[in-house]
N, CA and C atoms of all chains as a GROMACS GRO file, in nm:
protein
  651
    1MET      N    1   0.238   8.016  21.084
    1MET     CA    2   0.205   8.051  20.929
    1MET      C    3   0.200   8.179  20.912
    2LYS      N    4   0.312   8.205  20.811
    2LYS     CA    5   0.288   8.400  20.783
    2LYS      C    6   0.204   8.408  20.637
    3GLU      N    7   0.203   8.507  20.630
    3GLU     CA    8   0.108   8.558  20.473
    3GLU      C    9   0.229   8.649  20.419
    4VAL      N   10   0.275   8.617  20.308
    4VAL     CA   11   0.352   8.663  20.232
    4VAL      C   12   0.293   8.719  20.096
    5ARG      N   13   0.346   8.823  20.057
    5ARG     CA   14   0.270   8.879  19.924
    5ARG      C   15   0.400   8.871  19.799
    6ILE      N   16   0.371   8.784  19.679
    6ILE     CA   17   0.469   8.752  19.595
    6ILE      C   18   0.443   8.812  19.473
    7ARG      N   19   0.546   8.852  19.395
    7ARG     CA   20   0.519   8.924  19.246
    7ARG      C   21   0.636   8.832  19.187
    8TYR      N   22   0.550   8.804  19.060
    8TYR     CA   23   0.609   8.727  18.966
    8TYR      C   24   0.648   8.786  18.830
    9PHE      N   25   0.781   8.767  18.763
    9PHE     CA   26   0.793   8.856  18.665
    9PHE      C   27   0.844   8.732  18.558
   10ALA      N   28   0.835   8.810  18.418
   10ALA     CA   29   0.920   8.725  18.343
   10ALA      C   30   0.881   8.578  18.301
   11LEU      N   31   0.993   8.470  18.289
   11LEU     CA   32   0.953   8.364  18.284
   11LEU      C   33   0.867   8.309  18.380
   12LEU      N   34   0.900   8.333  18.522
   12LEU     CA   35   0.783   8.275  18.604
   12LEU      C   36   0.666   8.330  18.610
   13ARG      N   37   0.658   8.435  18.586
   13ARG     CA   38   0.506   8.497  18.538
   13ARG      C   39   0.439   8.402  18.471
   14GLU      N   40   0.522   8.372  18.330
   14GLU     CA   41   0.444   8.291  18.215
   14GLU      C   42   0.420   8.163  18.289
   15GLN      N   43   0.488   8.080  18.372
   15GLN     CA   44   0.485   7.960  18.415
   15GLN      C   45   0.385   7.943  18.516
   16CYS      N   46   0.361   8.050  18.587
   16CYS     CA   47   0.244   8.000  18.710
   16CYS      C   48   0.128   8.083  18.676
   17GLY      N   49   0.156   8.180  18.560
   17GLY     CA   50  -0.007   8.232  18.501
   17GLY      C   51  -0.042   8.373  18.613
   18LYS      N   52   0.029   8.391  18.706
   18LYS     CA   53   0.015   8.542  18.773
   18LYS      C   54   0.113   8.635  18.764
   19GLU      N   55   0.072   8.732  18.828
   19GLU     CA   56   0.153   8.857  18.862
   19GLU      C   57   0.209   8.883  18.961
   20LYS      N   58   0.105   8.810  19.072
   20LYS     CA   59   0.119   8.846  19.186
   20LYS      C   60   0.001   8.750  19.295
   21GLU      N   61   0.058   8.722  19.390
   21GLU     CA   62  -0.032   8.653  19.526
   21GLU      C   63   0.002   8.693  19.632
   22VAL      N   64  -0.091   8.680  19.715
   22VAL     CA   65  -0.092   8.664  19.857
   22VAL      C   66  -0.083   8.509  19.906
   23ARG      N   67   0.002   8.497  20.010
   23ARG     CA   68  -0.001   8.329  20.011
   23ARG      C   69   0.037   8.316  20.146
   24LYS      N   70  -0.021   8.227  20.233
   24LYS     CA   71  -0.004   8.141  20.366
   24LYS      C   72   0.100   8.031  20.339
   25THR      N   73   0.176   8.049  20.410
   25THR     CA   74   0.296   7.965  20.418
   25THR      C   75   0.358   7.944  20.532
   26GLU      N   76   0.390   7.786  20.532
   26GLU     CA   77   0.457   7.741  20.663
   26GLU      C   78   0.627   7.783  20.635
   27SER      N   79   0.670   7.780  20.521
   27SER     CA   80   0.794   7.797  20.483
   27SER      C   81   0.873   7.897  20.534
   28GLY      N   82   0.968   7.870  20.628
   28GLY     CA   83   1.055   7.949  20.722
   28GLY      C   84   1.158   8.090  20.641
   29THR      N   85   1.226   8.003  20.542
   29THR     CA   86   1.285   8.100  20.465
   29THR      C   87   1.251   8.120  20.330
   30ALA      N   88   1.320   8.253  20.269
   30ALA     CA   89   1.313   8.246  20.110
   30ALA      C   90   1.313   8.120  20.014
   31GLY      N   91   1.436   8.039  20.062
   31GLY     CA   92   1.436   7.924  20.002
   31GLY      C   93   1.343   7.824  20.006
   32ASP      N   94   1.304   7.829  20.156
   32ASP     CA   95   1.200   7.706  20.143
   32ASP      C   96   1.077   7.757  20.068
   33LEU      N   97   1.039   7.861  20.061
   33LEU     CA   98   0.932   7.936  19.983
   33LEU      C   99   0.933   7.930  19.840
   34TYR      N  100   1.067   7.908  19.779
   34TYR     CA  101   1.073   7.896  19.641
   34TYR      C  102   1.051   7.727  19.595
   35ASP      N  103   1.103   7.671  19.720
   35ASP     CA  104   1.094   7.518  19.699
   35ASP      C  105   0.948   7.520  19.697
   36GLU      N  106   0.860   7.548  19.752
   36GLU     CA  107   0.736   7.521  19.796
   36GLU      C  108   0.646   7.530  19.644
   37LEU      N  109   0.700   7.660  19.606
   37LEU     CA  110   0.634   7.717  19.475
   37LEU      C  111   0.663   7.647  19.319
   38GLN      N  112   0.791   7.609  19.373
   38GLN     CA  113   0.859   7.547  19.220
   38GLN      C  114   0.768   7.392  19.250
   39LYS      N  115   0.754   7.337  19.357
   39LYS     CA  116   0.684   7.212  19.337
   39LYS      C  117   0.541   7.261  19.300
   40LEU      N  118   0.482   7.346  19.323
   40LEU     CA  119   0.318   7.391  19.315
   40LEU      C  120   0.308   7.411  19.142
   41TYR      N  121   0.409   7.507  19.101
   41TYR     CA  122   0.382   7.564  18.975
   41TYR      C  123   0.485   7.482  18.871
   42GLY      N  124   0.576   7.419  18.902
   42GLY     CA  125   0.661   7.371  18.790
   42GLY      C  126   0.750   7.451  18.754
   43PHE      N  127   0.811   7.546  18.829
   43PHE     CA  128   0.892   7.647  18.765
   43PHE      C  129   1.037   7.569  18.679
   44SER      N  130   1.061   7.593  18.612
   44SER     CA  131   1.195   7.549  18.543
   44SER      C  132   1.321   7.580  18.584
   45LEU      N  133   1.312   7.693  18.632
   45LEU     CA  134   1.452   7.756  18.712
   45LEU      C  135   1.490   7.668  18.824
   46ASP      N  136   1.577   7.669  18.873
   46ASP     CA  137   1.606   7.611  19.011
   46ASP      C  138   1.693   7.729  19.091
   47GLN      N  139   1.656   7.700  19.196
   47GLN     CA  140   1.709   7.798  19.294
   47GLN      C  141   1.844   7.889  19.265
   48GLU      N  142   1.939   7.806  19.223
   48GLU     CA  143   2.080   7.878  19.205
   48GLU      C  144   2.088   7.955  19.083
   49ARG      N  145   1.996   7.949  18.977
   49ARG     CA  146   1.977   8.041  18.883
   49ARG      C  147   1.920   8.192  18.911
   50LEU      N  148   1.852   8.190  19.040
   50LEU     CA  149   1.775   8.292  19.087
   50LEU      C  150   1.844   8.367  19.176
   51TRP      N  151   1.797   8.523  19.185
   51TRP     CA  152   1.808   8.593  19.312
   51TRP      C  153   1.681   8.615  19.399
   52VAL      N  154   1.688   8.642  19.508
   52VAL     CA  155   1.550   8.661  19.572
   52VAL      C  156   1.576   8.830  19.638
   53ALA      N  157   1.437   8.883  19.671
   53ALA     CA  158   1.422   8.992  19.714
   53ALA      C  159   1.322   8.985  19.780
   54VAL      N  160   1.345   9.051  19.934
   54VAL     CA  161   1.217   9.066  20.011
   54VAL      C  162   1.240   9.216  20.044
   55ASN      N  163   1.113   9.263  20.027
   55ASN     CA  164   1.093   9.439  20.066
   55ASN      C  165   1.175   9.507  19.993
   56HIS      N  166   1.195   9.465  19.874
   56HIS     CA  167   1.290   9.538  19.754
   56HIS      C  168   1.429   9.553  19.777
   57GLU      N  169   1.470   9.459  19.860
   57GLU     CA  170   1.619   9.432  19.872
   57GLU      C  171   1.663   9.300  19.855
   58ILE      N  172   1.747   9.290  19.786
   58ILE     CA  173   1.828   9.154  19.753
   58ILE      C  174   1.876   9.085  19.889
   59VAL      N  175   1.812   8.935  19.924
   59VAL     CA  176   1.853   8.877  20.044
   59VAL      C  177   1.911   8.739  20.029
   60SER      N  178   1.985   8.665  20.112
   60SER     CA  179   2.024   8.553  20.044
   60SER      C  180   1.894   8.442  20.064
   61TRP      N  181   1.920   8.303  20.030
   61TRP     CA  182   1.794   8.234  20.029
   61TRP      C  183   1.789   8.183  20.209
   62SER      N  184   1.873   8.196  20.259
   62SER     CA  185   1.833   8.152  20.413
   62SER      C  186   1.751   8.264  20.472
   63HIS      N  187   1.745   8.402  20.432
   63HIS     CA  188   1.664   8.522  20.501
   63HIS      C  189   1.514   8.454  20.549
   64VAL      N  190   1.525   8.488  20.686
   64VAL     CA  191   1.398   8.414  20.741
   64VAL      C  192   1.262   8.502  20.714
   65LEU      N  193   1.169   8.470  20.646
   65LEU     CA  194   1.045   8.573  20.592
   65LEU      C  195   0.963   8.600  20.739
   66ASP      N  196   0.904   8.716  20.701
   66ASP     CA  197   0.803   8.775  20.795
   66ASP      C  198   0.673   8.790  20.769
   67ASP      N  199   0.582   8.779  20.845
   67ASP     CA  200   0.455   8.836  20.819
   67ASP      C  201   0.423   8.941  20.725
   68ASP      N  202   0.370   8.945  20.623
   68ASP     CA  203   0.362   9.088  20.534
   68ASP      C  204   0.451   9.107  20.463
   69ASP      N  205   0.580   9.012  20.430
   69ASP     CA  206   0.706   9.076  20.349
   69ASP      C  207   0.637   9.036  20.197
   70GLU      N  208   0.720   9.108  20.140
   70GLU     CA  209   0.711   9.148  19.990
   70GLU      C  210   0.820   9.041  19.884
   71VAL      N  211   0.794   8.932  19.848
   71VAL     CA  212   0.912   8.834  19.774
   71VAL      C  213   0.887   8.844  19.657
   72VAL      N  214   1.026   8.866  19.599
   72VAL     CA  215   1.026   8.862  19.478
   72VAL      C  216   1.145   8.774  19.386
   73PHE      N  217   1.098   8.665  19.331
   73PHE     CA  218   1.218   8.575  19.277
   73PHE      C  219   1.259   8.641  19.150
   74ILE      N  220   1.379   8.652  19.135
   74ILE     CA  221   1.459   8.728  19.007
   74ILE      C  222   1.525   8.608  18.935
   75PRO      N  223   1.444   8.610  18.815
   75PRO     CA  224   1.524   8.555  18.693
   75PRO      C  225   1.649   8.597  18.667
   76PRO      N  226   1.735   8.517  18.595
   76PRO     CA  227   1.862   8.612  18.537
   76PRO      C  228   1.805   8.722  18.474
   77VAL      N  229   1.870   8.810  18.521
   77VAL     CA  230   1.871   8.941  18.445
   77VAL      C  231   1.956   8.949  18.308
   78ALA      N  232   1.851   9.051  18.205
   78ALA     CA  233   1.884   9.076  18.078
   78ALA      C  234   1.902   9.219  18.019
   79GLY      N  235   1.928   9.309  18.107
   79GLY     CA  236   1.911   9.453  18.091
   79GLY      C  237   2.001   9.471  17.984
   80GLY      N  238   2.003   9.579  17.937
   80GLY     CA  239   2.115   9.663  17.891
   80GLY      C  240   2.148   9.653  17.748
   81MET      N  241   2.135  10.991  18.756
   81MET     CA  242   1.983  10.952  18.763
   81MET      C  243   1.998  10.828  18.681
   82PHE      N  244   1.886  10.711  18.721
   82PHE     CA  245   1.858  10.612  18.643
   82PHE      C  246   1.705  10.615  18.623
   83SER      N  247   1.674  10.646  18.524
   83SER     CA  248   1.513  10.592  18.537
   83SER      C  249   1.466  10.491  18.399
   84LEU      N  250   1.347  10.462  18.389
   84LEU     CA  251   1.262  10.370  18.309
   84LEU      C  252   1.167  10.444  18.205
   85SER      N  253   1.185  10.410  18.093
   85SER     CA  254   1.084  10.466  18.018
   85SER      C  255   1.012  10.356  17.916
   86ASP      N  256   0.906  10.366  17.894
   86ASP     CA  257   0.755  10.282  17.797
   86ASP      C  258   0.790  10.348  17.669
   87SER      N  259   0.866  10.458  17.665
   87SER     CA  260   0.806  10.542  17.503
   87SER      C  261   0.985  10.576  17.466
   88PRO      N  262   0.965  10.574  17.323
   88PRO     CA  263   1.102  10.586  17.249
   88PRO      C  264   1.195  10.699  17.359
   89LEU      N  265   1.316  10.650  17.321
   89LEU     CA  266   1.402  10.748  17.393
   89LEU      C  267   1.461  10.856  17.286
   90ASP      N  268   1.480  11.007  17.350
   90ASP     CA  269   1.573  11.089  17.277
   90ASP      C  270   1.682  11.122  17.268
   91PRO      N  271   1.781  11.091  17.207
   91PRO     CA  272   1.920  11.133  17.233
   91PRO      C  273   1.954  11.265  17.276
   92LYS      N  274   1.882  11.356  17.202
   92LYS     CA  275   1.924  11.492  17.182
   92LYS      C  276   1.852  11.564  17.321
   93LYS      N  277   1.760  11.523  17.363
   93LYS     CA  278   1.655  11.561  17.468
   93LYS      C  279   1.776  11.500  17.616
   94LEU      N  280   1.827  11.397  17.601
   94LEU     CA  281   1.871  11.328  17.714
   94LEU      C  282   2.016  11.436  17.711
   95GLU      N  283   2.100  11.478  17.649
   95GLU     CA  284   2.201  11.494  17.615
   95GLU      C  285   2.197  11.633  17.714
   96LYS      N  286   2.104  11.714  17.684
   96LYS     CA  287   2.080  11.847  17.723
   96LYS      C  288   2.076  11.879  17.884
   97HIS      N  289   2.014  11.722  17.944
   97HIS     CA  290   2.049  11.724  18.063
   97HIS      C  291   2.185  11.751  18.134
   98LEU      N  292   2.282  11.708  18.055
   98LEU     CA  293   2.401  11.714  18.098
   98LEU      C  294   2.491  11.820  18.092
   99HIS      N  295   2.458  11.914  18.014
   99HIS     CA  296   2.558  12.032  17.980
   99HIS      C  297   2.593  12.096  18.103
  100ALA      N  298   2.721  12.094  18.123
  100ALA     CA  299   2.765  12.192  18.235
  100ALA      C  300   2.896  12.278  18.227
  101ALA      N  301   2.891  12.390  18.267
  101ALA     CA  302   3.020  12.475  18.189
  101ALA      C  303   3.138  12.402  18.229
  102GLU      N  304   3.148  12.357  18.387
  102GLU     CA  305   3.283  12.288  18.415
  102GLU      C  306   3.312  12.140  18.348
  103ALA      N  307   3.227  12.092  18.266
  103ALA     CA  308   3.257  11.971  18.207
  103ALA      C  309   3.326  11.993  18.057
  104GLY      N  310   3.443  11.915  18.044
  104GLY     CA  311   3.517  11.925  17.942
  104GLY      C  312   3.511  11.793  17.846
  105ALA      N  313   3.408  11.700  17.900
  105ALA     CA  314   3.406  11.597  17.822
  105ALA      C  315   3.268  11.519  17.868
  106PHE      N  316   3.224  11.493  17.730
  106PHE     CA  317   3.092  11.409  17.727
  106PHE      C  318   3.085  11.299  17.661
  107VAL      N  319   3.066  11.161  17.732
  107VAL     CA  320   3.080  11.027  17.637
  107VAL      C  321   2.903  10.994  17.667
  108SER      N  322   2.854  10.929  17.560
  108SER     CA  323   2.732  10.869  17.554
  108SER      C  324   2.718  10.725  17.496
  109PHE      N  325   2.670  10.641  17.556
  109PHE     CA  326   2.668  10.485  17.490
  109PHE      C  327   2.485  10.464  17.456
  110GLN      N  328   2.462  10.407  17.321
  110GLN     CA  329   2.318  10.380  17.334
  110GLN      C  330   2.348  10.195  17.301
  111GLY      N  331   2.249  10.140  17.363
  111GLY     CA  332   2.233   9.989  17.323
  111GLY      C  333   2.126   9.988  17.217
  112TRP      N  334   2.163   9.938  17.096
  112TRP     CA  335   2.062   9.945  17.029
  112TRP      C  336   1.987   9.776  17.012
  113VAL      N  337   1.859   9.784  16.949
  113VAL     CA  338   1.803   9.634  16.926
  113VAL      C  339   1.882   9.562  16.784
  114ARG      N  340   1.947   9.460  16.822
  114ARG     CA  341   2.010   9.396  16.712
  114ARG      C  342   1.911   9.273  16.665
  115ASN      N  343   1.927   9.250  16.554
  115ASN     CA  344   1.858   9.128  16.466
  115ASN      C  345   1.902   9.019  16.458
  116HIS      N  346   1.984   8.984  16.541
  116HIS     CA  347   2.065   8.831  16.593
  116HIS      C  348   2.117   8.800  16.707
  117ASN      N  349   2.087   8.700  16.769
  117ASN     CA  350   2.151   8.704  16.904
  117ASN      C  351   2.169   8.537  16.905
  118ASP      N  352   2.294   8.453  16.935
  118ASP     CA  353   2.296   8.325  16.964
  118ASP      C  354   2.241   8.238  16.831
  119GLY      N  355   2.310   8.303  16.732
  119GLY     CA  356   2.270   8.224  16.595
  119GLY      C  357   2.093   8.256  16.576
  120LYS      N  358   2.024   8.300  16.637
  120LYS     CA  359   1.898   8.332  16.600
  120LYS      C  360   1.867   8.439  16.534
  121ASP      N  361   1.745   8.466  16.453
  121ASP     CA  362   1.713   8.617  16.390
  121ASP      C  363   1.615   8.643  16.471
  122VAL      N  364   1.618   8.753  16.533
  122VAL     CA  365   1.546   8.824  16.613
  122VAL      C  366   1.487   8.932  16.559
  123ILE      N  367   1.342   8.938  16.592
  123ILE     CA  368   1.245   9.004  16.488
  123ILE      C  369   1.194   9.132  16.584
  124ARG      N  370   1.178   9.093  16.708
  124ARG     CA  371   1.156   9.189  16.788
  124ARG      C  372   1.193   9.170  16.950
  125LEU      N  373   1.183   9.272  17.025
  125LEU     CA  374   1.173   9.214  17.146
  125LEU      C  375   1.104   9.279  17.274
  126GLU      N  376   1.074   9.258  17.401
  126GLU     CA  377   1.032   9.306  17.488
  126GLU      C  378   1.099   9.311  17.600
  127TYR      N  379   1.134   9.445  17.708
  127TYR     CA  380   1.201   9.437  17.807
  127TYR      C  381   1.078   9.450  17.925
  128GLU      N  382   1.128   9.356  18.041
  128GLU     CA  383   1.032   9.380  18.148
  128GLU      C  384   1.110   9.418  18.276
  129ALA      N  385   1.062   9.495  18.382
  129ALA     CA  386   1.146   9.540  18.476
  129ALA      C  387   1.076   9.522  18.601
  130TYR      N  388   1.153   9.462  18.705
  130TYR     CA  389   1.116   9.469  18.837
  130TYR      C  390   1.122   9.642  18.901
  131GLN      N  391   1.019   9.727  18.883
  131GLN     CA  392   1.095   9.865  18.870
  131GLN      C  393   1.095   9.896  19.046
  132ASP      N  394   1.049   9.881  19.084
  132ASP     CA  395   1.087   9.923  19.257
  132ASP      C  396   1.251   9.894  19.284
  133LEU      N  397   1.304   9.756  19.243
  133LEU     CA  398   1.421   9.753  19.278
  133LEU      C  399   1.500   9.764  19.150
  134ALA      N  400   1.455   9.773  19.040
  134ALA     CA  401   1.571   9.831  18.911
  134ALA      C  402   1.583   9.961  18.923
  135LEU      N  403   1.486  10.047  18.976
  135LEU     CA  404   1.533  10.217  19.004
  135LEU      C  405   1.620  10.219  19.107
  136LYS      N  406   1.603  10.140  19.220
  136LYS     CA  407   1.703  10.158  19.328
  136LYS      C  408   1.830  10.100  19.298
  137GLU      N  409   1.818   9.995  19.228
  137GLU     CA  410   1.970   9.950  19.190
  137GLU      C  411   2.042  10.019  19.086
  138GLY      N  412   1.936  10.080  18.982
  138GLY     CA  413   2.034  10.159  18.888
  138GLY      C  414   2.066  10.286  18.977
  139GLN      N  415   1.997  10.349  19.026
  139GLN     CA  416   2.020  10.499  19.106
  139GLN      C  417   2.161  10.444  19.181
  140ARG      N  418   2.196  10.334  19.264
  140ARG     CA  419   2.314  10.299  19.322
  140ARG      C  420   2.398  10.303  19.228
  141ILE      N  421   2.411  10.252  19.112
  141ILE     CA  422   2.500  10.253  18.999
  141ILE      C  423   2.564  10.377  18.953
  142MET      N  424   2.463  10.456  18.960
  142MET     CA  425   2.507  10.601  18.899
  142MET      C  426   2.587  10.681  18.977
  143GLU      N  427   2.544  10.644  19.122
  143GLU     CA  428   2.595  10.720  19.228
  143GLU      C  429   2.731  10.658  19.258
  144GLU      N  430   2.720  10.552  19.244
  144GLU     CA  431   2.861  10.483  19.221
  144GLU      C  432   2.962  10.544  19.162
  145ALA      N  433   2.929  10.526  19.023
  145ALA     CA  434   3.002  10.566  18.919
  145ALA      C  435   3.041  10.735  18.915
  146THR      N  436   2.964  10.818  18.981
  146THR     CA  437   2.971  10.956  19.025
  146THR      C  438   3.103  10.942  19.079
  147GLU      N  439   3.115  10.874  19.206
  147GLU     CA  440   3.187  10.898  19.311
  147GLU      C  441   3.336  10.835  19.246
  148LYS      N  442   3.314  10.670  19.191
  148LYS     CA  443   3.431  10.649  19.180
  148LYS      C  444   3.514  10.719  19.028
  149PHE      N  445   3.462  10.763  18.968
  149PHE     CA  446   3.478  10.842  18.845
  149PHE      C  447   3.492  11.002  18.849
  150ASP      N  448   3.471  11.036  18.969
  150ASP     CA  449   3.461  11.191  18.988
  150ASP      C  450   3.390  11.248  18.888
  151LEU      N  451   3.256  11.230  18.861
  151LEU     CA  452   3.171  11.273  18.728
  151LEU      C  453   3.096  11.417  18.765
  152ILE      N  454   3.076  11.475  18.696
  152ILE     CA  455   3.007  11.581  18.705
  152ILE      C  456   2.845  11.555  18.718
  153ASP      N  457   2.827  11.446  18.608
  153ASP     CA  458   2.656  11.431  18.626
  153ASP      C  459   2.680  11.304  18.520
  154ALA      N  460   2.572  11.195  18.528
  154ALA     CA  461   2.542  11.071  18.521
  154ALA      C  462   2.381  11.069  18.488
  155LEU      N  463   2.348  11.005  18.356
  155LEU     CA  464   2.205  10.990  18.337
  155LEU      C  465   2.197  10.864  18.268
  156CYS      N  466   2.101  10.778  18.320
  156CYS     CA  467   2.071  10.643  18.232
  156CYS      C  468   1.925  10.635  18.215
  157VAL      N  469   1.858  10.588  18.112
  157VAL     CA  470   1.770  10.567  18.085
  157VAL      C  471   1.717  10.435  18.027
  158HIS      N  472   1.647  10.347  18.076
  158HIS     CA  473   1.631  10.224  17.984
  158HIS      C  474   1.486  10.213  17.941
  159ARG      N  475   1.482  10.135  17.834
  159ARG     CA  476   1.348  10.107  17.782
  159ARG      C  477   1.284  10.010  17.860
  160ILE      N  478   1.128   9.994  17.856
  160ILE     CA  479   1.075   9.877  17.900
  160ILE      C  480   0.959   9.855  17.804
  161GLY      N  481   0.901   9.729  17.762
  161GLY     CA  482   0.789   9.748  17.690
  161GLY      C  483   0.843   9.659  17.557
  162LYS      N  484   0.741   9.674  17.443
  162LYS     CA  485   0.787   9.624  17.282
  162LYS      C  486   0.896   9.704  17.244
  163LEU      N  487   0.986   9.681  17.193
  163LEU     CA  488   1.127   9.734  17.079
  163LEU      C  489   1.108   9.672  16.977
  164GLU      N  490   1.113   9.728  16.860
  164GLU     CA  491   1.156   9.680  16.703
  164GLU      C  492   1.304   9.689  16.719
  165ILE      N  493   1.364   9.617  16.573
  165ILE     CA  494   1.504   9.614  16.536
  165ILE      C  495   1.526   9.760  16.525
  166GLY      N  496   1.652   9.816  16.588
  166GLY     CA  497   1.702   9.959  16.571
  166GLY      C  498   1.676  10.047  16.690
  167ASP      N  499   1.555  10.014  16.772
  167ASP     CA  500   1.529  10.075  16.864
  167ASP      C  501   1.668  10.087  16.966
  168ILE      N  502   1.630  10.236  17.035
  168ILE     CA  503   1.734  10.246  17.149
  168ILE      C  504   1.673  10.174  17.280
  169ALA      N  505   1.752  10.087  17.301
  169ALA     CA  506   1.723  10.000  17.441
  169ALA      C  507   1.738  10.073  17.562
  170VAL      N  508   1.861  10.138  17.551
  170VAL     CA  509   1.924  10.178  17.681
  170VAL      C  510   2.019  10.329  17.641
  171TRP      N  511   1.991  10.417  17.688
  171TRP     CA  512   2.095  10.549  17.691
  171TRP      C  513   2.147  10.568  17.823
  172VAL      N  514   2.288  10.606  17.807
  172VAL     CA  515   2.379  10.606  17.906
  172VAL      C  516   2.452  10.769  17.872
  173GLY      N  517   2.461  10.851  17.938
  173GLY     CA  518   2.527  11.002  17.903
  173GLY      C  519   2.592  11.022  18.046
  174VAL      N  520   2.745  11.048  18.032
  174VAL     CA  521   2.827  11.103  18.112
  174VAL      C  522   2.913  11.252  18.097
  175SER      N  523   2.916  11.348  18.202
  175SER     CA  524   2.981  11.430  18.177
  175SER      C  525   3.082  11.427  18.295
  176SER      N  526   3.217  11.485  18.251
  176SER     CA  527   3.347  11.501  18.376
  176SER      C  528   3.421  11.599  18.294
  177ALA      N  529   3.505  11.658  18.394
  177ALA     CA  530   3.622  11.758  18.356
  177ALA      C  531   3.707  11.699  18.229
  178HIS      N  532   3.722  11.563  18.247
  178HIS     CA  533   3.822  11.544  18.139
  178HIS      C  534   3.786  11.418  18.077
  179ARG      N  535   3.842  11.361  17.956
  179ARG     CA  536   3.767  11.238  17.852
  179ARG      C  537   3.806  11.121  17.952
  180ASP      N  538   3.899  11.086  18.013
  180ASP     CA  539   3.953  10.985  18.049
  180ASP      C  540   3.860  10.896  18.164
  181THR      N  541   3.806  10.986  18.280
  181THR     CA  542   3.692  10.928  18.358
  181THR      C  543   3.568  10.929  18.285
  182ALA      N  544   3.556  11.008  18.192
  182ALA     CA  545   3.436  10.981  18.113
  182ALA      C  546   3.423  10.889  18.028
  183PHE      N  547   3.490  10.824  17.944
  183PHE     CA  548   3.504  10.693  17.891
  183PHE      C  549   3.472  10.560  17.994
  184SER      N  550   3.585  10.574  18.078
  184SER     CA  551   3.586  10.486  18.187
  184SER      C  552   3.452  10.451  18.250
  185ALA      N  553   3.390  10.567  18.285
  185ALA     CA  554   3.256  10.560  18.352
  185ALA      C  555   3.141  10.507  18.269
  186SER      N  556   3.108  10.535  18.145
  186SER     CA  557   3.025  10.519  18.086
  186SER      C  558   3.012  10.356  18.027
  187ARG      N  559   3.134  10.312  18.029
  187ARG     CA  560   3.190  10.145  18.032
  187ARG      C  561   3.136  10.112  18.160
  188PHE      N  562   3.174  10.147  18.261
  188PHE     CA  563   3.130  10.095  18.389
  188PHE      C  564   2.991  10.116  18.443
  189ILE      N  565   2.900  10.199  18.390
  189ILE     CA  566   2.774  10.191  18.386
  189ILE      C  567   2.714  10.095  18.313
  190ILE      N  568   2.727  10.061  18.186
  190ILE     CA  569   2.635   9.991  18.112
  190ILE      C  570   2.704   9.842  18.164
  191ASP      N  571   2.814   9.829  18.180
  191ASP     CA  572   2.865   9.698  18.239
  191ASP      C  573   2.784   9.654  18.365
  192GLU      N  574   2.782   9.748  18.425
  192GLU     CA  575   2.686   9.702  18.601
  192GLU      C  576   2.573   9.705  18.598
  193ILE      N  577   2.515   9.804  18.493
  193ILE     CA  578   2.338   9.776  18.449
  193ILE      C  579   2.326   9.650  18.426
  194LYS      N  580   2.421   9.575  18.318
  194LYS     CA  581   2.396   9.457  18.264
  194LYS      C  582   2.383   9.342  18.347
  195LYS      N  583   2.476   9.364  18.484
  195LYS     CA  584   2.510   9.251  18.537
  195LYS      C  585   2.400   9.276  18.676
  196ARG      N  586   2.343   9.393  18.704
  196ARG     CA  587   2.280   9.421  18.857
  196ARG      C  588   2.129   9.407  18.834
  197VAL      N  589   2.091   9.484  18.719
  197VAL     CA  590   1.936   9.557  18.744
  197VAL      C  591   1.860   9.467  18.692
  198PRO      N  592   1.727   9.446  18.785
  198PRO     CA  593   1.603   9.350  18.736
  198PRO      C  594   1.535   9.406  18.626
  199ILE      N  595   1.599   9.371  18.502
  199ILE     CA  596   1.535   9.381  18.377
  199ILE      C  597   1.565   9.278  18.309
  200TRP      N  598   1.437   9.203  18.257
  200TRP     CA  599   1.436   9.107  18.192
  200TRP      C  600   1.412   9.100  18.010
  201LYS      N  601   1.482   9.044  17.910
  201LYS     CA  602   1.442   9.061  17.789
  201LYS      C  603   1.377   8.955  17.729
  202LYS      N  604   1.282   8.961  17.658
  202LYS     CA  605   1.201   8.859  17.580
  202LYS      C  606   1.241   8.882  17.431
  203GLU      N  607   1.299   8.784  17.376
  203GLU     CA  608   1.326   8.790  17.212
  203GLU      C  609   1.207   8.717  17.124
  204HIS      N  610   1.173   8.782  17.034
  204HIS     CA  611   1.104   8.704  16.922
  204HIS      C  612   1.191   8.650  16.815
  205TYR      N  613   1.176   8.533  16.725
  205TYR     CA  614   1.249   8.510  16.638
  205TYR      C  615   1.203   8.515  16.537
  206ASP      N  616   1.249   8.482  16.432
  206ASP     CA  617   1.196   8.481  16.308
  206ASP      C  618   1.122   8.348  16.290
  207SER      N  619   1.170   8.254  16.351
  207SER     CA  620   1.117   8.101  16.333
  207SER      C  621   0.967   8.092  16.386
  208GLY      N  622   0.916   8.202  16.500
  208GLY     CA  623   0.823   8.208  16.548
  208GLY      C  624   0.795   8.158  16.708
  209ASP      N  625   0.935   8.146  16.711
  209ASP     CA  626   0.945   8.084  16.895
  209ASP      C  627   1.008   8.230  16.928
  210SER      N  628   1.002   8.226  17.063
  210SER     CA  629   1.055   8.346  17.173
  210SER      C  630   1.126   8.292  17.263
  211GLY      N  631   1.174   8.398  17.352
  211GLY     CA  632   1.295   8.329  17.486
  211GLY      C  633   1.302   8.423  17.553
  212TRP      N  634   1.308   8.402  17.673
  212TRP     CA  635   1.371   8.486  17.778
  212TRP      C  636   1.523   8.483  17.779
  213VAL      N  637   1.583   8.572  17.749
  213VAL     CA  638   1.734   8.557  17.748
  213VAL      C  639   1.786   8.517  17.870
  214ASN      N  640   1.902   8.424  17.874
  214ASN     CA  641   1.992   8.384  17.988
  214ASN      C  642   1.886   8.306  18.070
  215CYS      N  643   1.760   8.257  18.044
  215CYS     CA  644   1.678   8.172  18.120
  215CYS      C  645   1.669   8.023  18.047
  216GLU      N  646   1.740   8.006  17.980
  216GLU     CA  647   1.725   7.865  17.908
  216GLU      C  648   1.761   7.754  18.029
  217THR      N  649   1.709   7.628  18.001
  217THR     CA  650   1.734   7.546  18.100
  217THR      C  651   1.745   7.373  17.960
   0.00000   0.00000   0.00000
């Protein structure tokens, strides 16, 4: 069991109703964690539409999570 | 240098940062808030950023551009928060010895920012609806 810190932005923030949370999880990888949260919150965007960052760097969905990691799921960007 | 601003951008002030005696060329780009997108009438919009990574990735892009195009200097500021039609959403400025690289670099910077920086745009429409751009399902 790991404890991770998750931050939500944009559409994900609106759909789960929070900007951040600390969560205990059995999920091993970033992808597993998103699956878990998508089931819980009903996120409309599937994993393939998103990027994921751990500790402020983009990683792959197979990235193994560590205790105290900060995880951010990144919806399709639209800057500029 | 790349930064985010929650207040209106002042192009004259930003341009001053790039003055250099060895620069023969200065090119700037402004992205403005447009009143339409995808056939819908936009009345205003909001930008939101994952600041830690946006600043990191934005800075990486500026450094890549400076090296790739041999720039003297490069500056980009992107707005966050609520914007009205006609507001400047993003300002890019570059200086170099000659104009060829200045034109190419400014294009490169805005293109890369649009592709890579974690900033999101929520449009508000005339109809009363709103939506996060690129997030439709």
